[in-house]
VMD Tcl script that builds the backbone (N, CA, C; Angstrom):
set m [mol new atoms 336]
animate dup $m
set s [atomselect $m all]
$s set {name element resname resid chain x y z} {
  {N N MET 1 A 34.572 -14.588 -26.935}
  {CA C MET 1 A 34.795 -13.135 -26.876}
  {C C MET 1 A 33.641 -12.832 -28.101}
  {N N THR 2 A 33.211 -12.235 -28.277}
  {CA C THR 2 A 32.496 -11.482 -28.941}
  {C C THR 2 A 32.716 -10.866 -30.412}
  {N N GLN 3 A 32.004 -10.797 -30.956}
  {CA C GLN 3 A 32.918 -10.864 -32.990}
  {C C GLN 3 A 31.587 -10.370 -33.846}
  {N N GLN 4 A 31.922 -9.563 -34.516}
  {CA C GLN 4 A 31.215 -8.659 -35.674}
  {C C GLN 4 A 29.982 -9.717 -36.194}
  {N N ARG 5 A 28.665 -9.643 -36.618}
  {CA C ARG 5 A 27.451 -10.997 -36.379}
  {C C ARG 5 A 27.254 -11.217 -36.091}
  {N N ASP 6 A 27.779 -10.637 -34.760}
  {CA C ASP 6 A 27.123 -12.002 -33.265}
  {C C ASP 6 A 25.473 -11.475 -33.108}
  {N N LEU 7 A 24.806 -11.995 -33.026}
  {CA C LEU 7 A 23.184 -12.033 -32.575}
  {C C LEU 7 A 23.324 -12.124 -30.876}
  {N N LEU 8 A 22.635 -10.997 -30.477}
  {CA C LEU 8 A 22.665 -11.086 -29.410}
  {C C LEU 8 A 21.434 -10.893 -27.960}
  {N N LEU 9 A 21.434 -10.805 -26.701}
  {CA C LEU 9 A 19.973 -10.814 -26.010}
  {C C LEU 9 A 20.511 -9.666 -25.098}
  {N N VAL 10 A 20.065 -8.674 -25.642}
  {CA C VAL 10 A 20.671 -7.460 -24.459}
  {C C VAL 10 A 19.956 -6.430 -23.553}
  {N N PRO 11 A 19.896 -5.959 -22.715}
  {CA C PRO 11 A 19.022 -4.743 -22.185}
  {C C PRO 11 A 19.070 -3.873 -23.032}
  {N N PHE 12 A 18.444 -3.532 -24.248}
  {CA C PHE 12 A 18.103 -2.370 -24.939}
  {C C PHE 12 A 17.252 -0.763 -24.333}
  {N N PRO 13 A 17.902 -0.060 -24.217}
  {CA C PRO 13 A 17.212 1.498 -23.835}
  {C C PRO 13 A 16.216 2.179 -24.601}
  {N N PHE 14 A 15.406 2.223 -24.260}
  {CA C PHE 14 A 13.852 2.812 -24.823}
  {C C PHE 14 A 14.687 4.539 -26.246}
  {N N SER 15 A 14.358 4.687 -26.530}
  {CA C SER 15 A 15.162 5.764 -27.313}
  {C C SER 15 A 14.695 7.119 -26.220}
  {N N ASP 16 A 13.635 7.426 -25.644}
  {CA C ASP 16 A 13.662 8.225 -24.561}
  {C C ASP 16 A 14.120 8.457 -23.173}
  {N N GLN 17 A 14.834 7.057 -23.621}
  {CA C GLN 17 A 15.687 6.879 -22.126}
  {C C GLN 17 A 14.657 6.870 -20.902}
  {N N THR 18 A 13.501 5.954 -20.485}
  {CA C THR 18 A 12.755 5.717 -19.699}
  {C C THR 18 A 12.944 5.071 -18.958}
  {N N GLY 19 A 13.310 3.809 -19.975}
  {CA C GLY 19 A 13.638 2.198 -19.331}
  {C C GLY 19 A 14.429 1.437 -20.508}
  {N N LYS 20 A 14.203 0.202 -19.996}
  {CA C LYS 20 A 14.642 -0.935 -20.790}
  {C C LYS 20 A 13.909 -1.801 -21.274}
  {N N LYS 21 A 14.670 -2.873 -22.200}
  {CA C LYS 21 A 13.748 -4.052 -22.355}
  {C C LYS 21 A 14.872 -5.262 -22.506}
  {N N VAL 22 A 14.496 -6.276 -22.665}
  {CA C VAL 22 A 15.550 -7.459 -23.464}
  {C C VAL 22 A 15.380 -7.347 -24.525}
  {N N ARG 23 A 15.832 -7.253 -25.801}
  {CA C ARG 23 A 15.789 -6.898 -26.818}
  {C C ARG 23 A 16.952 -7.708 -27.491}
  {N N PRO 24 A 17.119 -8.362 -28.881}
  {CA C PRO 24 A 18.294 -8.638 -29.821}
  {C C PRO 24 A 18.655 -7.593 -30.225}
  {N N VAL 25 A 20.304 -7.896 -30.408}
  {CA C VAL 25 A 20.775 -6.763 -31.401}
  {C C VAL 25 A 21.539 -7.301 -31.885}
  {N N ILE 26 A 22.546 -6.859 -33.021}
  {CA C ILE 26 A 23.569 -7.514 -33.480}
  {C C ILE 26 A 24.586 -6.586 -34.004}
  {N N ILE 27 A 25.874 -7.474 -33.197}
  {CA C ILE 27 A 27.259 -6.892 -33.374}
  {C C ILE 27 A 27.778 -6.039 -34.586}
  {N N VAL 28 A 27.880 -4.971 -35.085}
  {CA C VAL 28 A 28.333 -4.244 -36.012}
  {C C VAL 28 A 29.528 -3.668 -36.328}
  {N N SER 29 A 30.267 -3.793 -35.101}
  {CA C SER 29 A 31.643 -2.874 -34.736}
  {C C SER 29 A 32.981 -3.989 -34.811}
  {N N THR 30 A 34.144 -3.975 -35.618}
  {CA C THR 30 A 34.908 -4.887 -36.645}
  {C C THR 30 A 35.691 -5.364 -35.248}
  {N N ASP 31 A 36.097 -6.386 -35.435}
  {CA C ASP 31 A 36.437 -7.712 -34.159}
  {C C ASP 31 A 38.077 -6.948 -33.864}
  {N N GLU 32 A 38.574 -6.544 -34.510}
  {CA C GLU 32 A 39.289 -5.442 -33.764}
  {C C GLU 32 A 38.928 -4.037 -32.844}
  {N N PHE 33 A 38.170 -3.957 -33.387}
  {CA C PHE 33 A 37.501 -3.055 -31.885}
  {C C PHE 33 A 36.883 -3.869 -30.918}
  {N N ASN 34 A 36.311 -4.581 -31.427}
  {CA C ASN 34 A 35.137 -5.675 -29.997}
  {C C ASN 34 A 36.633 -6.204 -29.030}
  {N N LYS 35 A 37.978 -6.399 -29.747}
  {CA C LYS 35 A 38.838 -7.301 -29.052}
  {C C LYS 35 A 39.328 -6.099 -27.914}
  {N N ASN 36 A 39.645 -4.850 -28.629}
  {CA C ASN 36 A 40.296 -3.678 -28.046}
  {C C ASN 36 A 40.034 -2.752 -27.169}
  {N N SER 37 A 38.580 -2.722 -26.823}
  {CA C SER 37 A 37.116 -2.403 -26.374}
  {C C SER 37 A 36.667 -2.697 -25.314}
  {N N GLU 38 A 36.186 -2.426 -24.049}
  {CA C GLU 38 A 35.217 -2.722 -23.323}
  {C C GLU 38 A 33.491 -2.981 -23.725}
  {N N ASP 39 A 33.718 -2.063 -25.059}
  {CA C ASP 39 A 31.885 -2.280 -25.534}
  {C C ASP 39 A 32.335 -2.795 -27.041}
  {N N VAL 40 A 31.265 -3.117 -27.531}
  {CA C VAL 40 A 30.906 -3.058 -28.985}
  {C C VAL 40 A 29.606 -1.974 -29.517}
  {N N ILE 41 A 29.644 -1.810 -30.730}
  {CA C ILE 41 A 28.266 -1.156 -31.270}
  {C C ILE 41 A 27.532 -2.049 -31.816}
  {N N VAL 42 A 26.129 -2.062 -31.572}
  {CA C VAL 42 A 25.239 -2.473 -31.776}
  {C C VAL 42 A 23.901 -2.092 -32.506}
  {N N VAL 43 A 23.468 -2.533 -33.360}
  {CA C VAL 43 A 21.561 -2.662 -34.345}
  {C C VAL 43 A 20.778 -3.457 -33.817}
  {N N GLY 44 A 19.580 -2.960 -33.207}
  {CA C GLY 44 A 18.651 -2.708 -33.008}
  {C C GLY 44 A 17.520 -4.109 -33.414}
  {N N VAL 45 A 17.110 -4.990 -33.112}
  {CA C VAL 45 A 16.393 -6.133 -34.408}
  {C C VAL 45 A 14.915 -6.326 -33.293}
  {N N THR 46 A 13.903 -6.178 -34.026}
  {CA C THR 46 A 12.680 -6.224 -34.114}
  {C C THR 46 A 11.745 -7.177 -34.629}
  {N N SER 47 A 10.585 -7.752 -33.784}
  {CA C SER 47 A 9.781 -8.075 -34.892}
  {C C SER 47 A 8.988 -7.431 -35.534}
  {N N ASN 48 A 8.272 -6.298 -34.979}
  {CA C ASN 48 A 7.828 -5.983 -35.825}
  {C C ASN 48 A 8.329 -4.950 -37.056}
  {N N ILE 49 A 8.114 -5.872 -38.512}
  {CA C ILE 49 A 8.562 -5.986 -39.500}
  {C C ILE 49 A 7.752 -4.169 -40.114}
  {N N SER 50 A 9.189 -4.199 -40.772}
  {CA C SER 50 A 8.346 -2.646 -40.761}
  {C C SER 50 A 9.146 -2.468 -43.070}
  {N N LYS 51 A 8.608 -1.850 -43.791}
  {CA C LYS 51 A 9.557 -1.403 -44.862}
  {C C LYS 51 A 10.281 -0.044 -45.306}
  {N N ASN 52 A 10.930 0.500 -43.451}
  {CA C ASN 52 A 10.965 1.826 -43.283}
  {C C ASN 52 A 12.540 1.555 -44.429}
  {N N ARG 53 A 13.045 2.682 -44.701}
  {CA C ARG 53 A 14.324 2.617 -45.460}
  {C C ARG 53 A 15.654 1.935 -45.226}
  {N N TYR 54 A 15.927 2.452 -43.703}
  {CA C TYR 54 A 16.752 1.882 -43.087}
  {C C TYR 54 A 16.250 1.064 -42.176}
  {N N THR 55 A 15.937 0.179 -42.717}
  {CA C THR 55 A 15.521 -1.529 -41.995}
  {C C THR 55 A 16.484 -2.433 -43.116}
  {N N VAL 56 A 16.261 -3.956 -42.259}
  {CA C VAL 56 A 16.756 -4.756 -43.384}
  {C C VAL 56 A 15.904 -6.279 -42.684}
  {N N ASN 57 A 15.726 -6.599 -43.962}
  {CA C ASN 57 A 14.704 -7.916 -43.216}
  {C C ASN 57 A 15.750 -9.098 -43.005}
  {N N LEU 58 A 14.869 -9.537 -41.852}
  {CA C LEU 58 A 16.157 -10.704 -40.555}
  {C C LEU 58 A 15.300 -12.011 -41.378}
  {N N THR 59 A 15.812 -12.866 -41.631}
  {CA C THR 59 A 14.845 -14.345 -41.789}
  {C C THR 59 A 16.072 -15.605 -41.114}
  {N N LYS 60 A 15.114 -16.512 -41.164}
  {CA C LYS 60 A 15.555 -17.781 -40.952}
  {C C LYS 60 A 17.387 -17.734 -41.847}
  {N N SER 61 A 17.084 -17.713 -43.118}
  {CA C SER 61 A 18.054 -17.506 -44.521}
  {C C SER 61 A 19.640 -16.719 -44.128}
  {N N SER 62 A 18.944 -15.544 -43.108}
  {CA C SER 62 A 19.805 -14.593 -42.490}
  {C C SER 62 A 20.928 -15.340 -41.816}
  {N N LEU 63 A 20.664 -15.765 -41.170}
  {CA C LEU 63 A 22.018 -16.756 -40.316}
  {C C LEU 63 A 22.965 -17.500 -40.315}
  {N N ASP 64 A 23.855 -17.928 -39.980}
  {CA C ASP 64 A 25.005 -18.619 -40.081}
  {C C ASP 64 A 25.180 -19.528 -38.769}
  {N N GLU 65 A 24.353 -19.165 -37.684}
  {CA C GLU 65 A 24.273 -20.039 -36.492}
  {C C GLU 65 A 23.276 -19.263 -35.746}
  {N N GLY 66 A 22.148 -19.875 -35.159}
  {CA C GLY 66 A 21.080 -20.365 -34.392}
  {C C GLY 66 A 19.728 -20.296 -35.265}
  {N N THR 67 A 18.796 -19.396 -34.477}
  {CA C THR 67 A 17.488 -19.955 -35.028}
  {C C THR 67 A 16.851 -18.800 -34.572}
  {N N LEU 68 A 15.463 -18.367 -35.690}
  {CA C LEU 68 A 14.376 -17.274 -35.589}
  {C C LEU 68 A 13.470 -17.811 -35.240}
  {N N PHE 69 A 12.494 -17.017 -34.361}
  {CA C PHE 69 A 11.221 -18.024 -34.252}
  {C C PHE 69 A 10.596 -17.051 -34.543}
  {N N THR 70 A 10.708 -16.351 -35.169}
  {CA C THR 70 A 9.757 -15.374 -36.960}
  {C C THR 70 A 10.532 -14.771 -37.232}
  {N N ASP 71 A 10.467 -13.908 -38.084}
  {CA C ASP 71 A 11.099 -13.082 -39.169}
  {C C ASP 71 A 10.911 -11.331 -38.251}
  {N N CYS 72 A 12.231 -11.313 -38.639}
  {CA C CYS 72 A 12.528 -9.573 -38.090}
  {C C CYS 72 A 12.897 -8.436 -38.849}
  {N N SER 73 A 13.201 -7.657 -38.384}
  {CA C SER 73 A 13.925 -6.058 -39.205}
  {C C SER 73 A 14.898 -6.224 -38.137}
  {N N VAL 74 A 15.762 -5.202 -38.711}
  {CA C VAL 74 A 17.168 -4.586 -38.034}
  {C C VAL 74 A 16.641 -3.449 -38.689}
  {N N LYS 75 A 16.510 -3.178 -37.479}
  {CA C LYS 75 A 16.619 -1.388 -37.012}
  {C C LYS 75 A 18.316 -0.317 -37.243}
  {N N VAL 76 A 18.538 -0.195 -38.743}
  {CA C VAL 76 A 19.828 0.409 -38.669}
  {C C VAL 76 A 20.081 1.609 -38.073}
  {N N GLU 77 A 18.963 2.089 -38.274}
  {CA C GLU 77 A 19.024 3.541 -37.391}
  {C C GLU 77 A 19.369 3.322 -35.984}
  {N N ASN 78 A 18.826 2.425 -35.086}
  {CA C ASN 78 A 18.899 2.058 -34.082}
  {C C ASN 78 A 20.514 1.577 -33.456}
  {N N ILE 79 A 21.408 2.385 -33.543}
  {CA C ILE 79 A 22.640 2.212 -33.395}
  {C C ILE 79 A 23.270 2.800 -31.674}
  {N N LEU 80 A 23.984 1.743 -30.964}
  {CA C LEU 80 A 23.772 1.909 -29.428}
  {C C LEU 80 A 25.658 1.412 -29.313}
  {N N ARG 81 A 26.222 1.813 -28.298}
  {CA C ARG 81 A 27.502 1.426 -27.910}
  {C C ARG 81 A 27.061 1.050 -26.753}
  {N N LEU 82 A 27.693 -0.591 -26.264}
  {CA C LEU 82 A 27.187 -1.114 -25.209}
  {C C LEU 82 A 28.371 -1.495 -24.505}
  {N N ASP 83 A 28.395 -1.495 -22.872}
  {CA C ASP 83 A 29.048 -2.169 -22.336}
  {C C ASP 83 A 28.834 -3.980 -22.632}
  {N N LYS 84 A 29.930 -4.844 -22.916}
  {CA C LYS 84 A 29.699 -5.879 -23.171}
  {C C LYS 84 A 29.699 -6.576 -21.816}
  {N N GLU 85 A 29.603 -6.174 -20.625}
  {CA C GLU 85 A 28.948 -6.729 -19.378}
  {C C GLU 85 A 27.752 -7.401 -19.459}
  {N N LEU 86 A 27.020 -6.189 -20.144}
  {CA C LEU 86 A 25.824 -5.531 -19.977}
  {C C LEU 86 A 25.007 -7.232 -21.168}
  {N N ILE 87 A 25.941 -8.085 -21.947}
  {CA C ILE 87 A 25.500 -9.127 -23.074}
  {C C ILE 87 A 25.132 -9.961 -21.788}
  {N N ILE 88 A 23.155 -10.484 -22.070}
  {CA C ILE 88 A 22.791 -11.523 -21.682}
  {C C ILE 88 A 23.330 -13.013 -22.137}
  {N N LYS 89 A 23.030 -13.491 -23.559}
  {CA C LYS 89 A 23.613 -14.652 -23.853}
  {C C LYS 89 A 23.950 -13.927 -25.569}
  {N N LYS 90 A 24.284 -14.986 -26.435}
  {CA C LYS 90 A 24.559 -14.963 -28.122}
  {C C LYS 90 A 23.619 -15.554 -28.173}
  {N N ILE 91 A 22.968 -15.439 -29.356}
  {CA C ILE 91 A 21.532 -16.355 -29.550}
  {C C ILE 91 A 21.631 -16.647 -30.803}
  {N N GLY 92 A 23.015 -15.962 -32.439}
  {CA C GLY 92 A 23.262 -16.831 -33.122}
  {C C GLY 92 A 24.009 -15.807 -33.892}
  {N N ARG 93 A 24.046 -15.985 -35.224}
  {CA C ARG 93 A 25.419 -15.186 -35.703}
  {C C ARG 93 A 25.097 -15.252 -37.436}
  {N N ILE 94 A 24.469 -13.984 -37.536}
  {CA C ILE 94 A 24.264 -13.584 -39.044}
  {C C ILE 94 A 25.478 -13.547 -40.238}
  {N N ASN 95 A 24.980 -14.063 -41.299}
  {CA C ASN 95 A 26.140 -14.459 -42.757}
  {C C ASN 95 A 26.436 -13.220 -42.839}
  {N N LYS 96 A 27.715 -13.239 -43.891}
  {CA C LYS 96 A 27.902 -11.837 -44.133}
  {C C LYS 96 A 27.304 -11.200 -45.293}
  {N N ASP 97 A 26.842 -11.803 -45.793}
  {CA C ASP 97 A 26.239 -11.176 -47.101}
  {C C ASP 97 A 24.434 -9.988 -46.139}
  {N N THR 98 A 23.836 -10.386 -45.153}
  {CA C THR 98 A 23.122 -9.821 -44.360}
  {C C THR 98 A 24.571 -8.636 -43.889}
  {N N LEU 99 A 25.190 -9.131 -43.213}
  {CA C LEU 99 A 25.894 -7.844 -42.435}
  {C C LEU 99 A 26.388 -6.587 -43.905}
  {N N ILE 100 A 26.823 -7.200 -44.548}
  {CA C ILE 100 A 27.229 -6.104 -45.523}
  {C C ILE 100 A 25.545 -5.235 -46.042}
  {N N GLU 101 A 24.728 -5.694 -46.131}
  {CA C GLU 101 A 23.392 -5.371 -46.489}
  {C C GLU 101 A 23.471 -3.787 -45.323}
  {N N ILE 102 A 23.369 -4.651 -44.224}
  {CA C ILE 102 A 23.774 -3.886 -43.245}
  {C C ILE 102 A 24.200 -2.281 -43.404}
  {N N VAL 103 A 25.998 -3.188 -43.123}
  {CA C VAL 103 A 26.581 -1.745 -43.354}
  {C C VAL 103 A 26.275 -1.340 -44.533}
  {N N ASN 104 A 25.935 -1.249 -45.759}
  {CA C ASN 104 A 25.124 -0.279 -46.540}
  {C C ASN 104 A 24.103 0.627 -46.102}
  {N N LYS 105 A 23.478 -0.007 -45.448}
  {CA C LYS 105 A 22.101 0.781 -44.925}
  {C C LYS 105 A 23.203 1.874 -43.766}
  {N N LEU 106 A 23.695 1.977 -43.230}
  {CA C LEU 106 A 24.688 2.665 -42.425}
  {C C LEU 106 A 25.368 3.891 -42.526}
  {N N ASN 107 A 25.850 3.503 -44.144}
  {CA C ASN 107 A 26.271 3.952 -45.007}
  {C C ASN 107 A 25.593 5.243 -45.261}
  {N N GLU 108 A 24.428 5.173 -45.469}
  {CA C GLU 108 A 23.384 5.882 -46.420}
  {C C GLU 108 A 22.518 6.855 -45.301}
  {N N ILE 109 A 22.924 6.407 -43.998}
  {CA C ILE 109 A 22.603 6.933 -43.204}
  {C C ILE 109 A 23.251 8.482 -42.629}
  {N N ILE 110 A 24.661 7.816 -42.637}
  {CA C ILE 110 A 26.088 8.459 -42.155}
  {C C ILE 110 A 26.098 9.321 -43.409}
  {N N LYS 111 A 25.762 8.815 -44.816}
  {CA C LYS 111 A 26.093 9.945 -45.720}
  {C C LYS 111 A 25.188 11.301 -45.966}
  {N N LYS 112 A 24.310 10.693 -45.445}
  {CA C LYS 112 A 23.454 12.334 -45.733}
  {C C LYS 112 A 23.067 13.498 -45.027}
}
mol reanalyze $m
mol bondsrecalc $m
mol representation Tube
mol addrep $m
């Protein structure tokens, strides 16, 4: 079962919808939503480290499970509703503190 905080590999669409590339994502939707939906809500992860206001740094210490081969950034503004059948595989799980940081950034985006 997919759970909030899972770090997954999925085919993530380009923002201009011209194609897709396999990318890591983090599930931000609640476990209740994930249980009752064919979809999950995710945010994108990239190895292009940026200091954007809406990014969260992701390091090895951000994970409860799995391994990162390089530090990454969570692009909180890259939100996607994704069919669970598109999930390629689970590669890790972020810790609760990192999820809280992501949710706080999402709240900044929604409130503005």
